[in-house]
C-alpha positions in Angstrom: -37.5 -17.5 -29.5 -38.1 -19.2 -32.4 -38.8 -18.8 -36.2 -42.4 -19.1 -37.2 -42.8 -21.1 -40.3 -45.4 -20.7 -42.8 -46.5 -22.9 -45.6 -47.6 -20.8 -48.3 -49.4 -22.5 -51.5 -49.6 -20.7 -54.9 -49.1 -21.5 -58.4 -48.7 -17.6 -59.2 -45.0 -17.5 -59.6 -45.0 -13.6 -59.4 -47.0 -13.7 -56.2 -45.7 -16.4 -54.6 -42.0 -15.2 -55.6 -42.9 -11.7 -53.9 -45.1 -12.4 -51.4 -42.5 -15.2 -50.1 -40.3 -12.3 -49.9 -42.3 -10.3 -48.0 -42.4 -12.3 -45.3 -39.0 -13.4 -45.0 -38.5 -9.5 -44.5 -40.9 -9.6 -41.6 -38.7 -12.6 -40.0 -41.0 -15.6 -41.3 -39.4 -18.7 -42.2 -41.5 -19.5 -45.7 -42.1 -23.0 -47.8 -43.5 -21.8 -50.5 -45.3 -24.7 -53.5 -46.7 -24.4 -56.4 -49.7 -26.9 -56.4 -52.1 -28.3 -53.5 -50.4 -31.8 -53.8 -46.8 -30.8 -53.4 -48.5 -28.3 -50.2 -49.9 -31.3 -48.5 -46.5 -32.8 -48.7 -44.9 -30.0 -47.6 -47.2 -30.0 -44.4 -46.6 -33.5 -43.2 -42.7 -33.3 -43.3 -42.8 -29.8 -42.3 -45.4 -29.0 -39.5 -45.3 -25.6 -40.5 -47.1 -23.0 -37.5 -49.7 -21.4 -39.9 -51.0 -22.3 -43.6 -51.4 -19.9 -46.1 -53.3 -21.5 -48.9 -54.5 -19.8 -51.8 -57.8 -21.4 -53.3 -57.3 -21.9 -56.7 -54.4 -24.1 -57.4 -53.8 -27.6 -59.1 -53.4 -30.6 -58.1 -55.7 -30.1 -55.3 -57.6 -27.2 -54.7 -56.8 -24.8 -51.7 -60.3 -25.9 -49.5 -59.4 -29.5 -50.3 -55.8 -29.0 -49.4 -57.4 -27.1 -46.2 -60.0 -30.3 -45.2 -56.8 -32.7 -45.6 -55.3 -30.3 -43.2 -57.7 -30.1 -40.7 -58.2 -33.1 -40.8 -54.1 -34.2 -39.6 -54.1 -30.8 -37.9 -55.2 -27.5 -36.0 -52.3 -25.8 -37.1 -54.3 -22.4 -38.3 -55.2 -21.3 -41.8 -55.6 -18.6 -43.8 -57.0 -18.7 -47.1 -56.3 -16.2 -49.8 -59.1 -16.0 -52.3 -59.2 -13.6 -55.6 -63.0 -12.7 -54.6 -64.3 -11.4 -51.2 -67.8 -12.5 -52.8 -66.9 -16.0 -54.1 -68.5 -18.5 -53.1 -64.9 -20.2 -52.5 -64.8 -17.7 -49.2 -67.8 -19.9 -47.6 -66.3 -23.2 -48.7 -62.8 -22.3 -47.3 -64.0 -21.5 -43.9 -66.4 -24.0 -43.9 -63.4 -26.7 -44.6 -61.6 -25.0 -41.4 -60.0 -21.9 -42.5 -59.3 -19.7 -39.7 -59.9 -16.6 -41.7 -59.4 -15.1 -45.4 -57.8 -12.8 -47.1 -58.9 -11.1 -50.7 -56.0 -11.0 -53.5 -54.3 -8.3 -54.3 -53.6 -7.7 -50.9 -50.7 -5.3 -49.3 -48.3 -7.4 -47.5 -48.7 -5.0 -44.8 -52.1 -6.5 -44.5 -51.1 -10.3 -44.7 -48.6 -9.9 -41.8 -51.5 -8.5 -40.0 -53.1 -11.0 -40.4 -50.8 -13.5 -40.1 -50.1 -12.4 -36.6 -53.8 -11.9 -35.5 -54.2 -15.9 -36.3 -51.0 -16.5 -34.3 -52.3 -15.0 -31.4 -55.4 -16.3 -31.1 -53.6 -20.2 -31.4 -51.2 -18.8 -28.5 -54.4 -18.2 -26.2 -56.3 -21.2 -27.0 -53.4 -23.8 -27.2 -52.9 -24.1 -23.6 -52.0 -27.1 -22.0 -54.2 -30.2 -21.5 -55.4 -30.7 -18.6 -56.4 -34.1 -16.9 -59.6 -35.4 -15.4 -61.0 -34.0 -11.7 -63.6 -33.7 -9.2 -66.8 -31.2 -8.9 -64.7 -29.4 -6.8 -61.5 -29.3 -8.4 -63.2 -28.3 -11.8 -64.9 -25.7 -10.1 -61.6 -24.3 -8.7 -60.1 -24.6 -12.1 -62.7 -22.5 -13.6 -64.9 -25.2 -15.5 -68.4 -24.0 -16.6 -71.3 -25.9 -17.5 -74.6 -24.8 -19.7 -76.4 -28.4 -18.9 -74.5 -31.8 -20.6 -71.6 -28.6 -22.1 -68.2 -28.1 -19.8 -66.0 -25.2 -20.9 -62.6 -25.8 -18.8 -61.4 -22.1 -19.4 -58.1 -22.9 -18.3 -57.3 -26.4 -19.3 -58.9 -25.6 -22.5 -61.2 -28.6 -23.3 -64.6 -29.0 -23.8 -67.0 -31.5 -23.2 -70.1 -32.8 -23.9 -71.7 -35.5 -22.2 -68.7 -36.5 -20.7 -67.1 -36.9 -23.9 -64.3 -34.7 -24.7 -65.3 -32.4 -27.9 -61.9 -31.2 -30.5 -62.4 -27.4 -31.5 -59.7 -25.3 -33.6 -57.9 -22.5 -31.6 -60.5 -20.2 -32.7 -63.9 -22.2 -32.1 -62.4 -22.4 -29.1 -61.7 -18.8 -28.4 -65.4 -18.4 -29.8 -66.9 -20.3 -27.2 -64.9 -18.6 -24.6 -66.6 -15.5 -25.4 -70.1 -16.9 -25.6 -69.4 -18.9 -22.1 -68.0 -15.9 -20.2 -71.4 -13.9 -21.1 -74.3 -16.6 -21.2 -77.2 -15.3 -22.5 -75.5 -11.8 -23.1 -76.3 -11.3 -26.9 -72.9 -10.8 -28.6 -72.6 -8.5 -32.1 -70.7 -10.0 -35.1 -69.2 -6.8 -35.3 -67.7 -7.9 -31.2 -67.2 -11.2 -32.5 -64.7 -9.9 -35.2 -63.2 -7.6 -32.9 -62.8 -9.7 -29.5 -62.4 -13.3 -31.4 -60.5 -12.2 -34.6 -58.6 -9.0 -33.5 -60.1 -6.8 -36.1 -59.7 -3.4 -35.1 -61.9 -2.4 -38.0 -65.6 -3.5 -39.8 -64.6 -6.9 -41.2 -66.6 -9.7 -42.9 -69.2 -11.1 -41.3 -69.4 -14.5 -43.2 -66.2 -15.1 -40.6 -68.3 -15.1 -37.7 -71.9 -17.1 -39.2 -69.6 -19.8 -40.6 -67.9 -20.7 -37.4 -70.7 -20.5 -35.0 -72.3 -23.1 -37.5 -69.1 -24.6 -37.2 -68.8 -24.3 -33.5 -73.0 -25.5 -33.3 -72.2 -29.0 -35.2 -69.9 -29.5 -32.7 -71.6 -28.5 -29.0 -75.1 -29.3 -29.9 -77.4 -27.1 -32.5 -79.4 -25.1 -30.5 -76.7 -24.1 -27.6 -75.6 -21.4 -29.8 -79.1 -19.3 -30.4 -79.7 -16.5 -33.5 -81.1 -13.4 -32.2 -81.7 -11.6 -35.6 -80.6 -8.2 -36.1 -78.3 -8.2 -33.4 -75.9 -11.7 -33.0 -75.6 -14.8 -30.8 -75.9 -15.8 -27.8 -74.9 -19.1 -25.7 -78.3 -20.2 -24.1 -77.7 -20.3 -20.3 
């Protein structure tokens, strides 16, 4: 089994060294960089399996770095933030991050979150299917909602016939909605099913990802049910 390569961008020397050692003890291969510019260079050179980005790093901040990575790849990204209530958390998620962890953090918690994100990536990173006729689509499990088509086996999404590029987390979120069309899904359920949280997490993660998904599949496709959650219009 191939080792998982982690890109870790953190300007604090103590945190960078301690976290690197903790991740290496858990079997990860870590490339640690002290600033955003060197982090981007390392990403392009090594193409890691996952990126851990501190929000406040010099040269290019973590949010900007996340955007640059997302422009080039669907590799999972976890943001590290010193404050849970910081606007930086939302900015990081809007930039394309899959999750965030608040500092200071326990090493075991960070490892658990990394493994959860990687499981999602594996789930939504399946083989890409080619075109097919209507009967073939039905056999392969293509779900249709108006002009939106979700291929649950080929992991492809099309809107009005055009391919829609989703990150693995966005794909997993859409799969959760599309397999229960018309059903209101609570934020807690989505955190559990999509983010693998078996405890109450920050629902901002859900809200930002739903908004990102809406911009790609149509703003009116996912309806907000105030006080309860969201549902996909059947």
